[in-house]
N, C-alpha and C positions, 0 to 999 in steps of 0.2 A: 467501603472504608471502615465502617464500624466493626465488621467481622474481622478484618485484618488487625484493627486496633485491639480488639479483645484477645486475639491470639498472641500478639506481641506483649501485651500487659501480663498475660498468664505466664509467658516465658520468663519475663523479668521477675515476677512474684515467686515462681518456683525455682528459677535458675536452670530450668531444663527445657530443651526444645522437644524432647520426647518424654513426657511425664507419665503417660499411660499408653495402653495398647491401641487406643483409638487414634493417637497422634501418628504413630507409624508402627503397625503391628510387627513387621519383620525386625526392625531395629530394636524395639522394646523386648522381643523374645530373646534376641542375641544378648542384649545387655543383662536381662534377668538371669540367663544361664551363667554368664560370667560373674554376676553378683553372687550366685550360689557357690561357684568355685572359690571366689575370694573369701566368702564367709567360712567355707569349709577349711580353708588354709589356716584360720585362727586355731582350730582344733589341732592341726598338724604342728603349729608353732608351740602350742601348749605342751603337746606330747614330747617334742624335741627338747624344750626347756626343762621339763620335769626329768627326762632321761639324762640330760647333761648334768643336772644337779645330783642325781643319784650316782652317776659315774664319778663325778668330782669328789663326792663324799667317800666313795670307795677308794679313790686314789689317796685321799688324805689319810684314811685308815691304813692303807698299804704302806705309805711312806713312814708312818709311825712304827709299823711292824719292822720295816727295814732298819730304821734307826735303833730299835731295840735289839735286833739281831746283831748289829755291829757291836753293841755293848756286851751281848752274850758271848760273842767270839773273844772279846778281850778277857772276860772272866774265865772262859775255858782255857785260853792260852796261859793265863796266870796260874790256873789250878794244875796245869800239866807239869809245872816245875816240881822236880822230885825233892827239892830241898825244903818244901813247905812243911810247917808243923801242922798238927791236926786242927788246932784252933783257927789258924789262917785258912785252911782248906774248908773248914765248916762255914766260916764267914763268907768265903767266895761262893760256896754252894748255895748258901741262903740268898745271896744277891742274885745269883744265876736263876734260881727258882722264882724269885720275885719278878725278874725280867721276863721269864718264860710265861708266867701267869698274866703279866701285863699285855703280852702279845695277844692272848685270847680275848682279853677285855677290849683291846683296841679293835679287834675284828668284830666282836659282838656289838660294839657301839657305832660301827660305821653303817648306820641305817638312815635312809632318807625316805620319808613318806611310807614307812613300813617295809621298805625294800632294802635288802642287804646283798651286795654282789660278791663279797669276799669271805662269807662264812662257808662252812661245809654245806653243800647242796644249795649254794646261793642262787639268786634269781638272775637269769639272763635278760638283758634289756632288749626290747623290740619296739622301737619308737616308730610312729607313723611317718612315712616318707612322702606321701602325696594324698590328694583328696579322695582317692578311690578306696582307701582303707585296706588295700591288698598288698601294697609295697611297704616293706618295713626296713628300718635301719637297725641292725643287730649289734650289740656289744656283749660278748660272752662273759659269764661270771667266772671269777678266779678264786679257787679255794686257798685262802691264806691262813686258815685255822692251824692250830698246832698239829693236828692230824694230817692236814693237807701238805704242810711243809716238812713233815717227818720229825717233829720235835715233841710229840706227845709223851709226857712223863720223863722228859730229858732232865739229867742232873749231872753234876761233876763232883760227886761225893768222893771219888777216888782218883788217883793220878791216871790210872788206865782209862777210866770213864772220861776224864777231861781230855786226854789225848785223842780219844775216838770222837769226842763231841766237836772238836775243832773242824774236822772234815764234814760232819753233819751240818754244822752251822754254816759253813762255807757253801754247801749245796743249797741250804735253805735261802741264803742271801741271793744266790744266783737265780733260784726259782722265783723269788719275790720280785727281783728286778725284771725278769722276763714278764711276769704277770702285770707289773706296773706299766711296762712298755706297751702292752696290749691295751690296757685301760686308757692310757694316755692317747694312744692312736684313736681309740673309740671316741673319746671325748672331743678330740679335734675334728673328727668326722661329723659328729653331731653339731658342733659349732659351725662348721662350714656349711652344712646343709640348712641349718637355721638361718644363716645369712642369705643363702640362695632363696629360701622360701619367702623371706621378707621382701627381697627384691622382686620376686615373681608376683607376689601379692600387690606390691606397689605398681608394677607394670599393668596388671589386670585392671586395677582401680583406675589408672590413667586411661586405659583403653576404653573402659565403660564411660568415663567422662567425655572422651572424644566422641562417643556415639550419641550420648543423650544430653550432655550439658550445653546450655545456650551460650552464645558469645554475647555477653552482657553489653560490651561496648557497641557492638553492631546493633543489638536489639534496642539499646537506648537511642541510638541515632535514628533507627527506624521508627521508634515511638514518636520522636519529635517530628519526623517527616509526616507521619500519619495524622498527628494532631493538627499540623498545619494544613494538610490535605482536607481534614474534616472541616476546619474553619472555612477554607476556601469553598468547599462544597456547599456549606450552609449559605455563604454569600452568593454563590452561583444560583442556588435555588431561590433565594430572595430576589435576585435580579430577574430570573425567569418569571417568577410570579408577578413582579411589578410590571414587566413588559406587556403582559396581556391586559392589565388594567389600563396602561397607557394607550394601547391600541383601541380598546373599547371607548375610551374618552373621545376619540375622534368622531364617533357616531352620535354623540349627544347634541 
């Protein structure tokens, strides 16, 4: 009774029915392996979250570039008007160049944790996808620099240059839109996988709990039962001891 009582008290104190390998070696080994997997998934979640933030920053930079290109098209279209005087054309060209330079600044500033996905020779993201370290979730870098979108050194200083620039800016807008679509799909994939990894980790933790956690309600009831059994055992021993004395008294 005392041995069972000690086991039950230990389960209540630790909250586990298998607290060490000596309690149940096979179950403890299985649980420990699953604990390792669950712990490793924390690193996977960190990698996915970091990658998602990097892609989201790249998307924000790309959207800024797209908005600037829309304004640049407006300036180019205005400058293609043959009726403009030189002062107006110069003003439009100055605005156009300022917008062009802002495109490059937006690209250069779209950096998260030292990683830039939309500059020239940007970094492709390869986030951890599982606890093995071999499976990766990849989001390709997109070159949205002035060189990458074909607007390096662009200007609308003349009516002819402005007319030509309209087509160039249209192409750049289309290319940036395609790049943003790819980045958006990548970000969504990272978010979906992050949700899956969270659910997987929760399921593993619950499974480990099913293997090693004690049923406290059951153990509490068992504790009460064993305490009563212990008290009755003591009383039984007392009765047994006194009965021998009663028997000996008959021979006095």
